[in-house]
VOPAGU-2260 file (C-alpha; in pm, 1 decimal, decimal comma):
REM VOPAGU-2260
SITE   aa  ch    i         X         Y         Z
SITE  MET   A    0    8555,4    3522,9    1170,8
SITE  THR   A    1    8641,6    3842,2     992,1
SITE  SER   A    2    8695,7    4137,2    1224,0
SITE  PRO   A    3    8428,3    4410,6    1188,1
SITE  TRP   A    4    8704,9    4668,3    1201,2
SITE  LEU   A    5    8880,2    4499,4     909,9
SITE  PHE   A    6    8551,4    4491,4     716,3
SITE  ARG   A    7    8491,8    4861,4     783,1
SITE  GLY   A    8    8845,3    4938,3     672,3
SITE  VAL   A    9    8793,4    4756,2     343,1
SITE  VAL   A   10    8465,8    4942,2     281,4
SITE  ALA   A   11    8632,5    5274,0     361,3
SITE  GLY   A   12    8914,8    5192,6     122,8
SITE  ILE   A   13    8672,7    5111,8    -157,5
SITE  ALA   A   14    8490,2    5439,0     -91,9
SITE  VAL   A   15    8816,2    5631,8    -120,6
SITE  ILE   A   16    8901,0    5459,5    -450,0
SITE  ILE   A   17    8556,6    5540,5    -591,8
SITE  GLY   A   18    8593,1    5900,6    -478,2
SITE  VAL   A   19    8933,5    5931,4    -646,2
SITE  PHE   A   20    8793,1    5780,0    -966,5
SITE  HIS   A   21    8506,5    6026,9    -982,2
SITE  GLY   A   22    8710,3    6323,3    -867,2
SITE  VAL   A   23    9017,3    6269,0   -1083,3
SITE  LEU   A   24    8939,2    6041,9   -1374,6
SITE  LYS   A   25    8583,8    6150,5   -1452,3
SITE  GLU   A   26    8565,1    6479,5   -1641,4
SITE  PRO   A   27    8385,1    6741,0   -1428,3
SITE  PRO   A   28    8078,0    6909,3   -1577,8
SITE  GLN   A   29    8141,5    7226,4   -1771,1
SITE  ARG   A   30    8038,6    7551,8   -1605,2
SITE  ALA   A   31    7799,1    7634,0   -1887,9
SITE  GLU   A   32    7628,5    7294,7   -1852,3
SITE  VAL   A   33    7591,4    7338,6   -1475,1
SITE  ALA   A   34    7443,1    7685,2   -1525,4
SITE  LYS   A   35    7207,6    7550,6   -1789,7
SITE  LEU   A   36    7090,5    7269,5   -1560,5
SITE  SER   A   37    7041,5    7513,0   -1271,5
SITE  ALA   A   38    6836,0    7741,2   -1493,7
SITE  ALA   A   39    6617,0    7449,1   -1601,4
SITE  VAL   A   40    6552,6    7347,8   -1238,6
SITE  LEU   A   41    6470,3    7707,0   -1142,7
SITE  ARG   A   42    6238,1    7744,9   -1441,8
SITE  ALA   A   43    6052,0    7426,9   -1348,8
SITE  THR   A   44    6012,3    7535,0    -985,8
SITE  ARG   A   45    5888,6    7883,8   -1060,1
SITE  TRP   A   46    5614,8    7755,6   -1295,0
SITE  GLN   A   47    5466,9    7514,7   -1041,1
SITE  GLY   A   48    5154,1    7657,2    -878,0
SITE  ARG   A   49    5089,7    7911,7   -1152,6
SITE  TYR   A   50    4785,1    7925,8   -1375,7
SITE  PRO   A   51    4861,9    7817,6   -1733,5
SITE  ALA   A   52    4811,9    8059,0   -2020,5
SITE  ASP   A   53    4477,6    8052,1   -2198,9
SITE  PHE   A   54    4506,6    7969,2   -2568,0
SITE  SER   A   55    4321,9    7825,1   -2864,6
SITE  ALA   A   56    4488,5    7609,4   -3128,0
SITE  HIS   A   57    4399,2    7426,3   -3447,8
SITE  LEU   A   58    4440,5    7049,0   -3428,6
SITE  LEU   A   59    4588,8    6809,3   -3679,0
SITE  GLY   A   60    4298,6    6648,3   -3860,1
SITE  GLY   A   61    4058,5    6932,3   -3780,6
SITE  GLY   A   62    3892,9    7088,1   -3479,1
SITE  GLU   A   63    4027,5    7320,5   -3213,1
SITE  PHE   A   64    4145,4    7301,1   -2854,9
SITE  HIS   A   65    4045,9    7578,6   -2611,0
SITE  MET   A   66    4238,4    7587,2   -2285,5
SITE  ALA   A   67    3969,2    7776,5   -2094,9
SITE  ASP   A   68    3710,1    7510,9   -2179,6
SITE  ALA   A   69    3932,6    7226,8   -2056,7
SITE  VAL   A   70    4075,1    7367,6   -1732,0
SITE  GLY   A   71    3888,4    7224,0   -1432,4
SITE  GLN   A   72    3715,1    6965,1   -1650,8
SITE  HIS   A   73    4014,9    6737,3   -1703,8
SITE  VAL   A   74    4366,4    6674,8   -1580,3
SITE  LEU   A   75    4564,2    6828,4   -1865,9
SITE  LEU   A   76    4894,5    6700,2   -1999,1
SITE  LEU   A   77    5063,7    6935,4   -2246,8
SITE  ASN   A   78    5372,8    6818,8   -2431,4
SITE  PHE   A   79    5567,1    7070,5   -2640,6
SITE  PHE   A   80    5768,0    6888,0   -2906,4
SITE  ALA   A   81    5939,9    6919,8   -3243,3
SITE  THR   A   82    5973,6    6651,6   -3511,0
SITE  TRP   A   83    6350,0    6713,2   -3542,2
SITE  CYS   A   84    6402,0    6670,9   -3165,7
SITE  GLN   A   85    6559,3    6332,7   -3085,7
SITE  PRO   A   86    6478,3    6350,0   -2711,5
SITE  CYS   A   87    6113,5    6414,7   -2808,3
SITE  ARG   A   88    6115,8    6106,2   -3027,4
SITE  ALA   A   89    6283,5    5901,5   -2753,1
SITE  GLU   A   90    6029,8    5991,8   -2482,5
SITE  MET   A   91    5717,1    5954,2   -2698,5
SITE  PRO   A   92    5662,3    5577,2   -2645,6
SITE  GLU   A   93    5672,8    5622,4   -2267,9
SITE  LEU   A   94    5434,3    5917,9   -2279,6
SITE  LEU   A   95    5190,7    5731,0   -2501,6
SITE  ARG   A   96    5206,7    5424,7   -2276,6
SITE  PHE   A   97    5109,2    5639,9   -1979,3
SITE  ILE   A   98    4830,0    5816,1   -2169,0
SITE  HIS   A   99    4686,0    5490,5   -2302,9
SITE  ALA   A  100    4695,4    5335,9   -1954,1
SITE  HIS   A  101    4461,2    5613,6   -1836,5
SITE  ARG   A  102    4239,9    5631,6   -2143,4
SITE  GLY   A  103    3875,6    5685,8   -2049,5
SITE  GLU   A  104    3971,8    5853,9   -1722,3
SITE  ALA   A  105    4010,0    6222,7   -1638,9
SITE  LEU   A  106    4329,4    6269,9   -1841,4
SITE  THR   A  107    4339,3    6481,7   -2156,9
SITE  ALA   A  108    4669,2    6501,1   -2346,2
SITE  ILE   A  109    4754,8    6766,5   -2602,1
SITE  PHE   A  110    5078,4    6760,4   -2802,4
SITE  VAL   A  111    5188,7    7105,0   -2919,7
SITE  ASP   A  112    5414,8    7117,6   -3225,9
SITE  ALA   A  113    5684,3    7381,4   -3265,8
SITE  ALA   A  114    5589,1    7574,6   -3581,1
SITE  GLU   A  115    5648,4    7300,8   -3838,8
SITE  PRO   A  116    5479,9    7213,2   -4170,6
SITE  GLU   A  117    5169,7    6996,5   -4136,8
SITE  ALA   A  118    5320,8    6726,9   -4359,5
SITE  ASP   A  119    5616,9    6687,2   -4122,5
SITE  VAL   A  120    5390,0    6667,6   -3819,4
SITE  ARG   A  121    5162,0    6413,4   -3986,3
SITE  ARG   A  122    5461,4    6197,8   -4084,3
SITE  PHE   A  123    5603,2    6216,6   -3730,5
SITE  ALA   A  124    5267,5    6118,3   -3578,8
SITE  GLY   A  125    5238,8    5824,5   -3813,4
SITE  GLN   A  126    5589,5    5698,8   -3742,7
SITE  LEU   A  127    5543,5    5707,2   -3365,0
SITE  GLY   A  128    5177,8    5608,2   -3351,7
SITE  ILE   A  129    5056,4    5929,9   -3190,0
SITE  ASP   A  130    4679,0    5899,4   -3169,8
SITE  GLU   A  131    4623,6    6194,1   -2933,5
SITE  PRO   A  132    4535,0    6551,9   -3040,5
SITE  ILE   A  133    4823,7    6750,8   -3186,4
SITE  ALA   A  134    4794,9    7129,1   -3177,2
SITE  PHE   A  135    4975,7    7364,5   -3413,4
SITE  ASP   A  136    5173,5    7660,0   -3277,8
SITE  PRO   A  137    5273,5    7834,4   -3603,9
SITE  GLU   A  138    5433,2    8141,8   -3446,3
SITE  LYS   A  139    5541,6    7965,4   -3125,1
SITE  THR   A  140    5304,7    8196,8   -2940,5
SITE  ILE   A  141    5179,2    7918,9   -2715,8
SITE  GLY   A  142    5530,1    7797,9   -2640,4
SITE  ASN   A  143    5637,5    8149,7   -2549,8
SITE  GLN   A  144    5338,5    8187,6   -2317,5
SITE  PHE   A  145    5456,8    7877,0   -2134,3
SITE  GLY   A  146    5820,8    7985,2   -2131,9
SITE  VAL   A  147    5931,1    7695,4   -2351,0
SITE  GLU   A  148    6301,0    7728,7   -2430,4
SITE  SER   A  149    6380,7    7367,7   -2513,9
SITE  TYR   A  150    6211,6    7052,1   -2636,3
SITE  PRO   A  151    6056,0    6846,7   -2502,8
SITE  THR   A  152    5875,0    7041,7   -2230,5
SITE  THR   A  153    5587,7    6875,4   -2045,6
SITE  VAL   A  154    5325,5    7052,6   -1833,6
SITE  LEU   A  155    5064,6    6888,0   -1607,9
SITE  VAL   A  156    4764,5    7099,0   -1498,7
SITE  GLY   A  157    4552,3    6982,0   -1204,8
SITE  ALA   A  158    4186,1    7016,6   -1108,2
SITE  ASP   A  159    4257,7    7349,7    -938,0
SITE  GLY   A  160    4371,3    7489,8   -1272,0
SITE  LYS   A  161    4731,1    7526,2   -1155,7
SITE  ILE   A  162    5049,6    7378,9   -1299,0
SITE  ALA   A  163    5152,4    7075,5   -1093,7
SITE  LEU   A  164    5450,0    6974,5   -1309,6
SITE  TYR   A  165    5678,0    7166,0   -1545,4
SITE  GLU   A  166    5939,9    6931,4   -1689,6
SITE  THR   A  167    6208,8    7044,4   -1934,2
SITE  SER   A  168    6373,8    6707,8   -1993,3
SITE  PRO   A  169    6243,6    6386,7   -2150,7
SITE  ILE   A  170    5999,2    6176,6   -1948,6
SITE  VAL   A  171    6190,2    5852,9   -1891,7
SITE  ASN   A  172    5963,3    5680,2   -1637,3
SITE  ALA   A  173    5607,1    5816,0   -1635,6
SITE  ASP   A  174    5511,8    5593,2   -1341,1
SITE  ILE   A  175    5754,4    5791,3   -1126,6
SITE  GLU   A  176    5742,5    6134,9   -1287,1
SITE  LEU   A  177    5373,6    6164,6   -1377,7
SITE  GLU   A  178    5166,1    5898,6   -1200,0
SITE  PRO   A  179    5172,0    6036,0    -841,0
SITE  LEU   A  180    5078,9    6389,5    -947,9
SITE  TYR   A  181    4816,2    6260,6   -1189,0
SITE  ARG   A  182    4648,2    6051,3    -918,7
SITE  ILE   A  183    4629,1    6348,1    -681,3
SITE  ALA   A  184    4478,3    6566,5    -955,0
SITE  ARG   A  185    4240,0    6290,1   -1067,0
SITE  ASP   A  186    4111,1    6228,3    -714,0
SITE  ARG   A  187    4061,0    6599,0    -651,1
SITE  LEU   A  188    3876,8    6628,4    -979,8
SITE  ALA   A  189    3642,3    6347,9    -874,1
SITE  LYS   A  190    3579,1    6475,1    -522,0
SITE  GLY   A  191    3578,3    6848,0    -599,6
SITE  PRO   A  192    3587,6    7133,1    -580,6
SITE  ARG   A  193    3723,2    7202,2    -927,9
SITE  ILE   A  194    3794,8    7543,9   -1072,8
SITE  THR   A  195    3534,9    7691,1   -1307,7
SITE  ARG   A  196    3606,6    7855,7   -1640,9
SITE  ASP   A  197    3524,5    8203,4   -1510,6
SITE  LYS   A  198    3731,7    8163,5   -1195,1
SITE  TYR   A  199    4026,4    8034,5   -1396,6
SITE  LEU   A  200    4015,2    8331,4   -1633,8
SITE  ALA   A  201    3979,3    8576,1   -1342,5
SITE  ALA   A  202    4271,8    8416,8   -1156,6
SITE  LEU   A  203    4482,6    8419,3   -1472,6
SITE  ALA   A  204    4408,9    8789,0   -1529,5
SITE  ALA   A  205    4511,4    8869,0   -1170,5
SITE  GLN   A  206    4828,5    8660,1   -1184,7
SITE  ARG   A  207    5144,3    8867,3   -1166,5
SITE  PRO   A  208    5406,2    8815,0   -1437,0
SITE  PHE   A  209    5749,2    8699,1   -1333,6
SITE  ASP   A  210    5931,3    8984,7   -1161,6
SITE  ASP   A  211    6255,5    8922,3   -1347,2
SITE  GLN   A  212    6099,2    8892,9   -1692,0
SITE  PRO   A  213    6311,7    9130,3   -1904,6
SITE  ALA   A  214    6171,9    9369,1   -2156,5
SITE  ALA   A  215    6221,4    9243,7   -2511,1
SITE  LYS   A  216    6507,7    9414,8   -2687,1
SITE  SER   A  217    6739,2    9328,7   -2970,2
SITE  PRO   A  218    7109,5    9300,3   -2885,3
SITE  LYS   A  219    7353,4    9517,8   -3075,6
SITE  LEU   A  220    7539,8    9302,9   -3323,5
SITE  GLY   A  221    7849,4    9406,5   -3512,7
SITE  GLU   A  222    7868,4    9359,9   -3888,5
SITE  HIS   A  223    8045,4    9023,1   -3864,1
SITE  GLN   A  224    7817,7    8901,8   -3584,2
SITE  ARG   A  225    7510,8    9004,8   -3779,4
SITE  LYS   A  226    7641,8    8816,1   -4083,4
SITE  LEU   A  227    7686,3    8502,0   -3872,0
SITE  ALA   A  228    7334,9    8532,7   -3727,3
SITE  ALA   A  229    7192,5    8578,6   -4076,7
SITE  ALA   A  230    7365,3    8261,9   -4202,6
SITE  MET   A  231    7324,4    8031,3   -3900,5
SITE  PRO   A  232    7015,0    7802,6   -3901,4
SITE  CYS   A  233    6818,6    7841,2   -3579,9
SITE  PRO   A  234    6857,4    7531,6   -3355,9
SITE  CYS   A  235    6486,8    7552,3   -3269,0
SITE  GLY   A  236    6420,7    7346,7   -3582,6
SITE  CYS   A  237    6236,2    7597,1   -3796,9
SITE  GLU   A  238    6353,9    7689,0   -4145,3
SITE  LYS   A  239    6456,8    8040,5   -4041,9
SITE  LYS   A  240    6798,7    8176,8   -3958,6
SITE  VAL   A  241    6896,2    8300,6   -3613,3
SITE  LEU   A  242    6867,6    8665,5   -3718,6
SITE  SER   A  243    6513,6    8631,8   -3853,0
SITE  CYS   A  244    6370,6    8376,8   -3607,4
SITE  GLY   A  245    6183,6    8528,4   -3316,5
SITE  CYS   A  246    6206,6    8232,0   -3078,1
SITE  GLN   A  247    6374,4    8254,5   -2737,6
SITE  THR   A  248    6663,1    8035,0   -2850,8
SITE  ALA   A  249    6743,0    8273,9   -3137,0
SITE  GLU   A  250    6727,0    8569,8   -2899,6
SITE  LYS   A  251    6968,4    8401,9   -2658,5
SITE  ILE   A  252    7209,2    8315,1   -2940,9
SITE  GLN   A  253    7208,9    8676,9   -3055,9
SITE  GLU   A  254    7277,1    8789,2   -2698,3
SITE  LYS   A  255    7566,1    8544,7   -2678,5
SITE  LEU   A  256    7701,5    8656,6   -3015,6
SITE  ALA   A  257    7694,2    9018,8   -2902,1
SITE  SER   A  258    7913,1    8943,0   -2600,4
SITE  MET   A  259    8136,3    8648,6   -2696,4
SITE  PRO   A  260    8490,3    8703,4   -2831,3
SITE  ILE   A  261    8511,1    8581,5   -3189,2
SITE  ALA   A  262    8839,7    8739,8   -3298,9
SITE  GLY   A  263    9078,2    8478,6   -3435,5
SITE  LYS   A  264    8805,0    8217,6   -3469,9
SITE  SER   A  265    8660,4    8088,8   -3794,1
SITE  ASP   A  266    8288,8    8121,0   -3864,5
SITE  GLU   A  267    8260,5    7742,7   -3838,6
SITE  GLU   A  268    8418,1    7742,8   -3491,3
SITE  VAL   A  269    8183,2    8015,9   -3367,4
SITE  VAL   A  270    7871,6    7842,9   -3502,9
SITE  ALA   A  271    7985,1    7505,8   -3361,3
SITE  ALA   A  272    8033,7    7663,8   -3017,2
SITE  LEU   A  273    7687,3    7820,4   -3029,9
SITE  ASN   A  274    7527,6    7492,8   -3134,9
SITE  ARG   A  275    7702,1    7309,6   -2850,5
SITE  GLU   A  276    7559,0    7555,4   -2599,5
SITE  PHE   A  277    7209,2    7608,0   -2736,3
SITE  CYS   A  278    7118,6    7288,6   -2921,3
SITE  VAL   A  279    6920,1    7072,6   -2674,3
SITE  GLY   A  280    6992,5    6748,7   -2855,6
SITE  ALA   A  281    7367,4    6808,3   -2853,9
SITE  SER   A  282    7362,3    6895,3   -2483,8
SITE  LEU   A  283    7175,5    6577,5   -2395,4
SITE  ALA   A  284    7407,0    6364,8   -2606,0
SITE  ARG   A  285    7709,2    6500,6   -2416,3
SITE  SER   A  286    7551,5    6424,0   -2079,9
SITE  GLN   A  287    7483,6    6059,2   -2161,7
C-alpha cells in the first residue's frame, strides 16, 4: 500500500512544478492590461444599483424605444455593440439563444449600435440572425450616458428600475452570467412591487453623478501629436479620425498622446502602440 506521506509528497512536488511553470515560463500580464482589467471591474461594480439613463432611440425597421416607458414593465437587457467588433460577433449567438429561450416572458432585449450606417447594421443583423429590436445611437449619446468605453457592453435592468448587471466583456455563458439575475428580476416583476414611470424619472433626477467624473476638457497636443491624432482612425469603429471623433476612446487616446514620449519613434510605431492599448479586439486577442 502506498504511504499517505509519499502520496502527499508527490502532490506537493507536482504543485511546485506547476507553480514554477506559471511563475517562470508563462509571461506575466502587462501592467497596462492589469490596470485596464481593474478599471473594467471597478466600472462594472459602480454601475450596479444605479438607475439607467432615460433615452429614446429610433429602431431599425421603424418605430422607437423609450426607456421610461419600459422601466418597471419588463426586465431590460441592453447590449451595446458595433458591427466591426469581433467579440460582439462572437457573443451574439449566445445572447440570442438566451433571449429566445425566454421569449414571451418578461424579458425585453434592445441592441444599441455604435453610430454606424444603417446598411452596415442591417447587413450585420442579417448575417447573425438578429431578430430583436436594434436601436441607433448616431452620436453615441446613449453609450456615453451609460459610460460605454468598449464593445460589447451589456446592461441588465431589474423590476426596481436599477442596474443589476453591467458587463464589459463578451457574454460567454448566459446561463451563468445572466440567468440567475434574470430570474430574480422576473420573479420580482411578477410579485411586485415594480417601479412606476414617474418614480423612476424622479429617482433618476435625484441620482448623484459619479463623484470622480472629470470635467470634459481637451488635452494639449503638440504639432506632431495633433498631426498623428488627425491621421489615426478612431478604434471605436466610426469613420472619423481620433482628433475629430468625440467618443471616450478618442478622448483617452488624445490624453495618452499628450503624455507619452514619442521622440525617436516612427508614426507607425506610435499608432501601433495606441491601437494595442485602446483597441478592444486587439486586447482580447492577446489575452486568449
